[in-house]
C-alpha positions as a Python dict, from the first residue, in 0.01 Angstrom:
ca = {
    (1, 'M'): (0, 0, 0),
    (2, 'T'): (64, -114, -355),
    (3, 'D'): (-209, -68, -615),
    (4, 'V'): (-261, -244, -947),
    (5, 'I'): (-312, -77, -1284),
    (6, 'L'): (-422, -286, -1580),
    (7, 'Q'): (-224, -195, -1892),
    (8, 'V'): (-459, -293, -2174),
    (9, 'Y'): (-366, -272, -2539),
    (10, 'P'): (-707, -260, -2709),
    (11, 'S'): (-665, -569, -2929),
    (12, 'L'): (-919, -686, -3182),
    (13, 'G'): (-844, -1055, -3151),
    (14, 'A'): (-587, -1330, -3119),
    (15, 'E'): (-353, -1430, -3400),
    (16, 'D'): (-603, -1659, -3572),
    (17, 'E'): (-857, -1376, -3597),
    (18, 'M'): (-588, -1132, -3710),
    (19, 'A'): (-506, -1368, -3994),
    (20, 'A'): (-864, -1454, -4088),
    (21, 'R'): (-989, -1093, -4090),
    (22, 'R'): (-684, -918, -4230),
    (23, 'P'): (-654, -626, -4188),
    (24, 'I'): (-862, -659, -3874),
    (25, 'G'): (-772, -306, -3770),
    (26, 'R'): (-1022, -176, -4028),
    (27, 'D'): (-1291, -428, -3942),
    (28, 'N'): (-1580, -234, -3790),
    (29, 'D'): (-1750, -539, -3643),
    (30, 'A'): (-1429, -638, -3468),
    (31, 'Y'): (-1387, -286, -3334),
    (32, 'Q'): (-1742, -277, -3198),
    (33, 'R'): (-1686, -609, -3023),
    (34, 'M'): (-1365, -472, -2875),
    (35, 'L'): (-1544, -165, -2737),
    (36, 'A'): (-1812, -384, -2580),
    (37, 'S'): (-1551, -614, -2430),
    (38, 'L'): (-1362, -320, -2279),
    (39, 'I'): (-1680, -210, -2103),
    (40, 'E'): (-1713, -558, -1956),
    (41, 'L'): (-1349, -556, -1847),
    (42, 'C'): (-1370, -211, -1689),
    (43, 'Q'): (-1685, -301, -1498),
    (44, 'A'): (-1517, -615, -1366),
    (45, 'A'): (-1203, -425, -1267),
    (46, 'D'): (-1415, -157, -1100),
    (47, 'E'): (-1611, -409, -894),
    (48, 'L'): (-1300, -608, -801),
    (49, 'G'): (-1112, -310, -664),
    (50, 'Y'): (-837, -246, -918),
    (51, 'W'): (-689, 104, -895),
    (52, 'G'): (-691, 190, -1264),
    (53, 'I'): (-687, 89, -1627),
    (54, 'T'): (-470, 240, -1896),
    (55, 'H'): (-428, 231, -2272),
    (56, 'V'): (-152, 333, -2509),
    (57, 'E'): (-142, 592, -2785),
    (58, 'H'): (-53, 433, -3115),
    (59, 'H'): (-181, 494, -3465),
    (60, 'M'): (-223, 299, -3790),
    (61, 'H'): (-209, -50, -3638),
    (62, 'S'): (-382, -237, -3917),
    (63, 'E'): (-269, -564, -3754),
    (64, 'G'): (-518, -510, -3472),
    (65, 'M'): (-290, -549, -3169),
    (66, 'E'): (-299, -190, -3039),
    (67, 'I'): (-606, -5, -3163),
    (68, 'S'): (-581, 305, -2949),
    (69, 'P'): (-522, 619, -3158),
    (70, 'A'): (-729, 834, -2918),
    (71, 'P'): (-689, 698, -2563),
    (72, 'L'): (-849, 1003, -2400),
    (73, 'L'): (-1170, 927, -2589),
    (74, 'L'): (-1155, 569, -2462),
    (75, 'N'): (-1103, 701, -2108),
    (76, 'V'): (-1411, 922, -2128),
    (77, 'H'): (-1624, 653, -2289),
    (78, 'L'): (-1529, 372, -2052),
    (79, 'A'): (-1549, 586, -1739),
    (80, 'R'): (-1924, 616, -1796),
    (81, 'Y'): (-1954, 250, -1699),
    (82, 'T'): (-1744, 262, -1380),
    (83, 'K'): (-1775, 428, -1041),
    (84, 'R'): (-1431, 432, -881),
    (85, 'L'): (-1188, 288, -1136),
    (86, 'R'): (-936, 542, -1259),
    (87, 'H'): (-873, 574, -1632),
    (88, 'G'): (-556, 688, -1804),
    (89, 'Q'): (-296, 633, -2072),
    (90, 'L'): (60, 501, -2077),
    (91, 'G'): (107, 711, -2251),
    (92, 'L'): (22, 1010, -2461),
    (93, 'V'): (311, 1078, -2698),
    (94, 'L'): (385, 1441, -2616),
    (95, 'P'): (600, 1529, -2920),
    (96, 'A'): (303, 1433, -3141),
    (97, 'H'): (72, 1698, -2993),
    (98, 'D'): (35, 2069, -2960),
    (99, 'P'): (89, 2116, -2584),
    (100, 'I'): (-187, 2370, -2524),
    (101, 'R'): (-445, 2173, -2716),
    (102, 'L'): (-348, 1857, -2527),
    (103, 'A'): (-367, 2044, -2195),
    (104, 'E'): (-721, 2154, -2286),
    (105, 'E'): (-834, 1805, -2383),
    (106, 'I'): (-689, 1651, -2068),
    (107, 'A'): (-856, 1917, -1852),
    (108, 'I'): (-1194, 1851, -2015),
    (109, 'A'): (-1154, 1475, -1973),
    (110, 'D'): (-1061, 1534, -1609),
    (111, 'H'): (-1385, 1725, -1558),
    (112, 'M'): (-1585, 1452, -1730),
    (113, 'L'): (-1428, 1190, -1503),
    (114, 'Q'): (-1443, 1421, -1197),
    (115, 'G'): (-1092, 1343, -1083),
    (116, 'R'): (-1068, 977, -1192),
    (117, 'L'): (-828, 1059, -1478),
    (118, 'F'): (-454, 1001, -1466),
    (119, 'V'): (-215, 1112, -1737),
    (120, 'G'): (72, 908, -1876),
    (121, 'M'): (335, 1050, -2107),
    (122, 'A'): (576, 902, -2358),
    (123, 'R'): (831, 1016, -2613),
    (124, 'G'): (730, 772, -2887),
    (125, 'Y'): (925, 492, -3050),
    (126, 'Q'): (718, 381, -3353),
    (127, 'A'): (847, 543, -3671),
    (128, 'R'): (562, 414, -3888),
    (129, 'W'): (316, 659, -3741),
    (130, 'Q'): (525, 911, -3551),
    (131, 'N'): (737, 1015, -3848),
    (132, 'I'): (418, 1085, -4044),
    (133, 'L'): (205, 1256, -3782),
    (134, 'C'): (493, 1459, -3640),
    (135, 'Q'): (642, 1583, -3966),
    (136, 'R'): (506, 1935, -3912),
    (137, 'F'): (677, 1943, -3572),
    (138, 'G'): (1009, 1834, -3719),
    (139, 'V'): (1033, 1535, -3488),
    (140, 'T'): (1048, 1158, -3539),
    (141, 'S'): (1042, 847, -3324),
    (142, 'T'): (1341, 783, -3103),
    (143, 'A'): (1555, 495, -2986),
    (144, 'S'): (1716, 685, -2692),
    (145, 'D'): (2052, 668, -2867),
    (146, 'A'): (2164, 1033, -2819),
    (147, 'S'): (2135, 1092, -3195),
    (148, 'A'): (2018, 1423, -3337),
    (149, 'A'): (1670, 1277, -3382),
    (150, 'D'): (1670, 1155, -3022),
    (151, 'Q'): (1776, 1495, -2891),
    (152, 'R'): (1509, 1671, -3097),
    (153, 'N'): (1244, 1431, -2966),
    (154, 'R'): (1355, 1486, -2606),
    (155, 'Q'): (1356, 1862, -2658),
    (156, 'L'): (994, 1864, -2774),
    (157, 'F'): (889, 1621, -2502),
    (158, 'T'): (1033, 1829, -2219),
    (159, 'E'): (919, 2159, -2368),
    (160, 'N'): (566, 2035, -2432),
    (161, 'F'): (555, 1898, -2078),
    (162, 'T'): (661, 2237, -1937),
    (163, 'I'): (400, 2422, -2143),
    (164, 'M'): (126, 2175, -2057),
    (165, 'K'): (187, 2207, -1682),
    (166, 'A'): (202, 2584, -1709),
    (167, 'A'): (-127, 2588, -1900),
    (168, 'W'): (-289, 2396, -1613),
    (169, 'T'): (-143, 2598, -1329),
    (170, 'Q'): (-97, 2955, -1454),
    (171, 'D'): (-395, 3187, -1498),
    (172, 'L'): (-199, 3389, -1756),
    (173, 'L'): (28, 3182, -1976),
    (174, 'T'): (329, 3330, -2149),
    (175, 'Y'): (617, 3127, -2282),
    (176, 'D'): (929, 3184, -2487),
    (177, 'G'): (1109, 2864, -2580),
    (178, 'P'): (1318, 2716, -2859),
    (179, 'T'): (1020, 2572, -3052),
    (180, 'Y'): (710, 2739, -2904),
    (181, 'Q'): (602, 3088, -2807),
    (182, 'V'): (297, 3227, -2629),
    (183, 'P'): (175, 3459, -2766),
    (184, 'Y'): (303, 3425, -3119),
    (185, 'P'): (472, 3641, -3225),
    (186, 'R'): (628, 3674, -2883),
    (187, 'E'): (598, 4054, -2878),
    (188, 'G'): (221, 4018, -2892),
    (189, 'I'): (-74, 3978, -3127),
    (190, 'P'): (-194, 4329, -3219),
    (191, 'N'): (-544, 4460, -3277),
    (192, 'W'): (-753, 4201, -3092),
    (193, 'P'): (-1101, 4319, -3199),
    (194, 'P'): (-1302, 4259, -2878),
    (195, 'S'): (-1034, 4401, -2649),
    (196, 'D'): (-1252, 4676, -2506),
    (197, 'T'): (-1592, 4507, -2533),
    (198, 'I'): (-1522, 4158, -2395),
    (199, 'T'): (-1164, 4061, -2309),
    (200, 'R'): (-1049, 4344, -2082),
    (201, 'P'): (-1378, 4366, -1889),
    (202, 'Y'): (-1434, 3992, -1848),
    (203, 'G'): (-1121, 3799, -1941),
    (204, 'Q'): (-806, 3718, -1750),
    (205, 'P'): (-629, 4038, -1638),
    (206, 'G'): (-318, 4094, -1845),
    (207, 'E'): (-432, 3901, -2151),
    (208, 'V'): (-473, 4219, -2354),
    (209, 'D'): (-300, 4552, -2296),
    (210, 'E'): (-447, 4899, -2330),
    (211, 'N'): (-352, 4906, -2698),
    (212, 'G'): (-550, 4591, -2779),
    (213, 'T'): (-240, 4366, -2807),
    (214, 'V'): (-262, 4008, -2680),
    (215, 'R'): (18, 3963, -2426),
    (216, 'G'): (-72, 3618, -2290),
    (217, 'V'): (-349, 3362, -2289),
    (218, 'S'): (-560, 3188, -2029),
    (219, 'V'): (-602, 2819, -2109),
    (220, 'V'): (-948, 2691, -2018),
    (221, 'P'): (-1085, 2500, -1848),
    (222, 'R'): (-857, 2454, -1551),
    (223, 'P'): (-835, 2081, -1461),
    (224, 'Y'): (-1092, 1942, -1221),
    (225, 'T'): (-803, 1799, -1015),
    (226, 'S'): (-578, 2057, -852),
    (227, 'P'): (-323, 2133, -975),
    (228, 'H'): (-361, 1865, -1243),
    (229, 'P'): (-426, 1488, -1276),
    (230, 'Q'): (-165, 1248, -1143),
    (231, 'L'): (121, 1213, -1391),
    (232, 'F'): (294, 894, -1506),
    (233, 'Q'): (581, 817, -1743),
    (234, 'A'): (536, 518, -1972),
    (235, 'F'): (789, 234, -1956),
    (236, 'G'): (1080, 440, -1825),
    (237, 'A'): (1399, 236, -1787),
    (238, 'S'): (1691, 477, -1828),
    (239, 'P'): (1874, 669, -1556),
    (240, 'G'): (1797, 1000, -1726),
    (241, 'T'): (1426, 927, -1736),
    (242, 'L'): (1414, 816, -1373),
    (243, 'R'): (1597, 1126, -1256),
    (244, 'W'): (1364, 1349, -1457),
    (245, 'C'): (1061, 1171, -1308),
    (246, 'G'): (1196, 1234, -960),
    (247, 'E'): (1260, 1599, -1037),
    (248, 'E'): (914, 1653, -1183),
    (249, 'D'): (714, 1436, -941),
    (250, 'V'): (609, 1202, -1224),
    (251, 'T'): (545, 835, -1147),
    (252, 'P'): (763, 614, -1371),
    (253, 'T'): (631, 275, -1479),
    (254, 'I'): (952, 80, -1516),
    (255, 'L'): (981, -212, -1758),
    (256, 'M'): (1276, -400, -1606),
    (257, 'G'): (1312, -751, -1471),
    (258, 'S'): (1636, -735, -1271),
    (259, 'M'): (1580, -646, -906),
    (260, 'D'): (1929, -495, -883),
    (261, 'K'): (1869, -271, -1183),
    (262, 'L'): (1527, -176, -1050),
    (263, 'R'): (1681, -75, -719),
    (264, 'Q'): (1942, 138, -894),
    (265, 'L'): (1676, 314, -1102),
    (266, 'M'): (1459, 373, -796),
    (267, 'E'): (1754, 526, -612),
    (268, 'I'): (1810, 760, -906),
    (269, 'Y'): (1445, 864, -884),
    (270, 'V'): (1487, 949, -515),
    (271, 'A'): (1801, 1151, -592),
    (272, 'G'): (1612, 1346, -857),
    (273, 'A'): (1328, 1416, -615),
    (274, 'E'): (1564, 1529, -341),
    (275, 'S'): (1736, 1769, -580),
    (276, 'R'): (1402, 1952, -597),
    (277, 'G'): (1334, 1945, -224),
    (278, 'R'): (1106, 1640, -215),
    (279, 'H'): (1193, 1349, 12),
    (280, 'P'): (988, 1044, -89),
    (281, 'R'): (1035, 718, 93),
    (282, 'F'): (1216, 454, -110),
    (283, 'G'): (962, 314, -358),
    (284, 'E'): (709, 595, -316),
    (285, 'G'): (580, 722, -650),
    (286, 'I'): (722, 422, -840),
    (287, 'G'): (544, 178, -1071),
    (288, 'V'): (685, -146, -1211),
    (289, 'C'): (550, -344, -1507),
    (290, 'R'): (479, -714, -1464),
    (291, 'T'): (267, -991, -1614),
    (292, 'F'): (69, -1216, -1378),
    (293, 'Y'): (-72, -1565, -1418),
    (294, 'V'): (-248, -1698, -1109),
    (295, 'F'): (-424, -2031, -1058),
    (296, 'P'): (-626, -2175, -769),
    (297, 'N'): (-442, -2334, -479),
    (298, 'G'): (-426, -2708, -522),
    (299, 'T'): (-348, -2690, -894),
    (300, 'P'): (-65, -2941, -948),
    (301, 'D'): (276, -2793, -1022),
    (302, 'D'): (306, -2966, -1360),
    (303, 'E'): (-35, -2833, -1462),
    (304, 'V'): (58, -2480, -1355),
    (305, 'R'): (378, -2500, -1555),
    (306, 'A'): (197, -2638, -1862),
    (307, 'R'): (-76, -2375, -1844),
    (308, 'I'): (169, -2089, -1813),
    (309, 'R'): (374, -2215, -2106),
    (310, 'R'): (60, -2257, -2317),
    (311, 'S'): (-61, -1906, -2227),
    (312, 'V'): (278, -1756, -2307),
    (313, 'E'): (283, -1930, -2644),
    (314, 'L'): (-69, -1816, -2734),
    (315, 'Y'): (-102, -1474, -2572),
    (316, 'E'): (241, -1344, -2475),
    (317, 'E'): (457, -1459, -2765),
    (318, 'P'): (276, -1248, -3029),
    (319, 'V'): (334, -940, -2814),
    (320, 'W'): (681, -1006, -2672),
    (321, 'R'): (844, -1179, -2971),
    (322, 'G'): (632, -1030, -3248),
    (323, 'W'): (631, -675, -3118),
    (324, 'Y'): (839, -590, -2809),
    (325, 'E'): (1150, -774, -2923),
    (326, 'Q'): (1144, -596, -3258),
    (327, 'F'): (1170, -262, -3078),
    (328, 'G'): (1433, -369, -2826),
    (329, 'F'): (1205, -415, -2524),
    (330, 'M'): (1327, -768, -2461),
    (331, 'E'): (1631, -599, -2305),
    (332, 'A'): (1413, -567, -1996),
    (333, 'S'): (1450, -944, -1954),
    (334, 'R'): (1831, -944, -1959),
    (335, 'Y'): (1990, -1104, -1656),
    (336, 'D'): (2252, -919, -1456),
    (337, 'D'): (2593, -939, -1630),
    (338, 'E'): (2441, -1136, -1920),
    (339, 'E'): (2582, -1092, -2268),
    (340, 'G'): (2454, -1197, -2606),
    (341, 'P'): (2102, -1214, -2745),
    (342, 'V'): (1794, -1239, -2525),
    (343, 'P'): (1617, -1474, -2524),
    (344, 'K'): (1892, -1723, -2598),
    (345, 'P'): (1850, -1933, -2914),
    (346, 'G'): (1602, -2210, -2838),
    (347, 'E'): (1502, -2064, -2502),
    (348, 'H'): (1129, -2078, -2430),
    (349, 'L'): (983, -1734, -2379),
    (350, 'A'): (807, -1849, -2061),
    (351, 'D'): (1140, -1944, -1906),
    (352, 'R'): (1288, -1607, -1998),
    (353, 'L'): (995, -1406, -1860),
    (354, 'I'): (976, -1608, -1538),
    (355, 'N'): (1348, -1626, -1469),
    (356, 'S'): (1397, -1255, -1539),
    (357, 'G'): (1113, -1165, -1303),
    (358, 'L'): (891, -1007, -1568),
    (359, 'L'): (627, -1278, -1524),
    (360, 'I'): (497, -1366, -1179),
    (361, 'G'): (295, -1684, -1195),
    (362, 'G'): (174, -1989, -1011),
    (363, 'T'): (-94, -2081, -761),
    (364, 'V'): (-238, -1816, -531),
    (365, 'D'): (15, -1906, -261),
    (366, 'D'): (301, -1910, -514),
    (367, 'V'): (212, -1563, -637),
    (368, 'K'): (176, -1435, -279),
    (369, 'R'): (525, -1559, -195),
    (370, 'Q'): (674, -1396, -503),
    (371, 'L'): (497, -1067, -437),
    (372, 'D'): (599, -1070, -72),
    (373, 'G'): (962, -1114, -170),
    (374, 'F'): (939, -840, -430),
    (375, 'L'): (764, -584, -208),
    (376, 'T'): (987, -658, 89),
    (377, 'A'): (1289, -571, -124),
    (378, 'L'): (1128, -296, -334),
    (379, 'P'): (817, -145, -170),
    (380, 'I'): (669, 22, -477),
    (381, 'D'): (337, 205, -506),
    (382, 'Y'): (208, 47, -830),
    (383, 'F'): (221, -273, -1026),
    (384, 'V'): (132, -220, -1392),
    (385, 'W'): (-13, -553, -1508),
    (386, 'L'): (62, -606, -1877),
    (387, 'Y'): (-278, -755, -1941),
    (388, 'H'): (-331, -864, -2301),
    (389, 'W'): (-710, -841, -2308),
    (390, 'G'): (-835, -932, -2654),
    (391, 'M'): (-550, -1174, -2703),
    (392, 'I'): (-646, -1375, -2392),
    (393, 'P'): (-1003, -1511, -2421),
    (394, 'R'): (-1245, -1357, -2171),
    (395, 'D'): (-1323, -1700, -2022),
    (396, 'E'): (-959, -1726, -1916),
    (397, 'A'): (-889, -1360, -1849),
    (398, 'L'): (-1181, -1268, -1623),
    (399, 'P'): (-1149, -1560, -1376),
    (400, 'M'): (-779, -1484, -1338),
    (401, 'L'): (-857, -1118, -1280),
    (402, 'E'): (-1106, -1216, -1011),
    (403, 'L'): (-875, -1468, -846),
    (404, 'F'): (-593, -1215, -823),
    (405, 'A'): (-825, -951, -680),
    (406, 'T'): (-1000, -1169, -424),
    (407, 'E'): (-717, -1398, -313),
    (408, 'V'): (-394, -1204, -369),
    (409, 'M'): (-462, -831, -350),
    (410, 'P'): (-609, -827, 5),
    (411, 'E'): (-291, -988, 138),
    (412, 'F'): (-93, -679, 36),
    (413, 'G'): (-349, -408, 97),
    (414, 'M'): (-406, -374, -276),
    (415, 'S'): (-746, -218, -316),
    (416, 'S'): (-898, 73, -497),
    (417, 'A'): (-1038, 379, -328),
    (418, 'P'): (-1268, 645, -466),
    (419, 'A'): (-1111, 954, -617),
    (420, 'P'): (-1031, 1204, -341),
    (421, 'A'): (-1334, 1387, -215),
    (422, 'T'): (-1129, 1678, -84),
    (423, 'G'): (-846, 1872, -240),
    (424, 'V'): (-971, 1797, -590),
    (425, 'M'): (-1143, 2106, -716),
    (426, 'A'): (-950, 2428, -675),
}
C-alpha cells in the first residue's frame, strides 16, 4: 500500500498578496489567517484519509513563502484538530540544533500526539539563516559539493543524529565524539550537589558515582513511540544519502523525476539496508516527491491542459522558478542523458514538470493510469505531494484534495490508519 503525505510550506499568500503586503512575513493578520487555514486543511486531510502532513524548517522568510521556523510547534498545535492524521517535518535541520535538546522536544511532541508524530531530518541548504543561526556550531549551509563546509555540515548532521537516537534509546547516555561529549568534560562533572539526597536514590543508576561525579545523563522523557517516531530524510537525491538512509532505517523522500534514476537510488537504499542485516522489499521504506493536479472525468483534454498550465504559472512557477531553481532543485527535472540548462530557454515550466514526471496531472482516469504505471515499476511506500497551500486558493485546493482522496486513492489502497494501538508505548 502506498500512502500520501502532504508537504505544505506554510505560505501567507500568493504573489499578489506578497507584493501588496510586503514584507508579508511580518504581517500578523496574514499569519493568523494562515494558522486558521492550516487547521481547515488538516481537518480536511484527516477526514479524507491522508496519511500525514509535513512542514519544513526555515527561518527569516520575510517573503512569506515558507513561514515555518518552529515546525514542531505547528505539529503540536495542528494535531489538536485531527484524530488520525500524522504530523511531521521534512525536515528539521539537525546541524542547527543541540541534539539532546532536540531529542527532548521531539519526545515531548510525540507524547502530546500520542504516536502520531513522524520526524524528518535535513542538512540545510539556505545560507541566509543557517549561517547565522549555526555560527556557534561552526557550521554553514551546504551544497553537497564535498567542500570543507559540506564535510563539516555532514559531520554535525550524522553526529547529531547518532546522539539523538542514543538519547531516545539509552537509559544512560554517554558519548565521546569529535564535536560533542556527554558528560562535559568527558571525565565527568564533579561535585553534583544532590548526589546523595536525590540522584543516587531516585535517578538513573550510573548517572552519578560514589564521589558525586556525573558520569552520564538520562534524557527525559523517553518517546511515546518505541523506540522513537518514524524517521524520514528530506528530499534525498544522492547515492550517499540513499545508502545512509538504508543503513539507518530512515525513509528517504526523493525529489527526482527520472524513473531510471529513481530505480538506481532505490537499489542503493536496499544495498545500504542489507549491509546492516535488513532485507526490505524493493520500494519498502521509500518516499518520492510529486505534484498532483486532478480534474473530474469528462473534463475535455484541452481544458485540462489549459488549467494545468494556468495553475503552474500561478502557483508552481513562484516556487519552482523563483525558489527551487535558485538552489539547484530544478536538476530533479533533468531528463536522462540531457545536457545544458533545465528548463530549456523558452520551455514552459508545465511541460518540464510533466515530461520529467515531477507533475502527475489530468482527469481522474488519467491520473490513475499514470500512478498505476509508476507503482507497477516502482512500488514505493509514500508519495509526498508538494502541495502549495496558501499559494493555491482554498476553493481550488480543497476540491482537488477531495477528488484525489475519493476517486484516486482507493484504487491503490491509499488510505490512512490510526496510529498503532500496540507496540507504541514501551
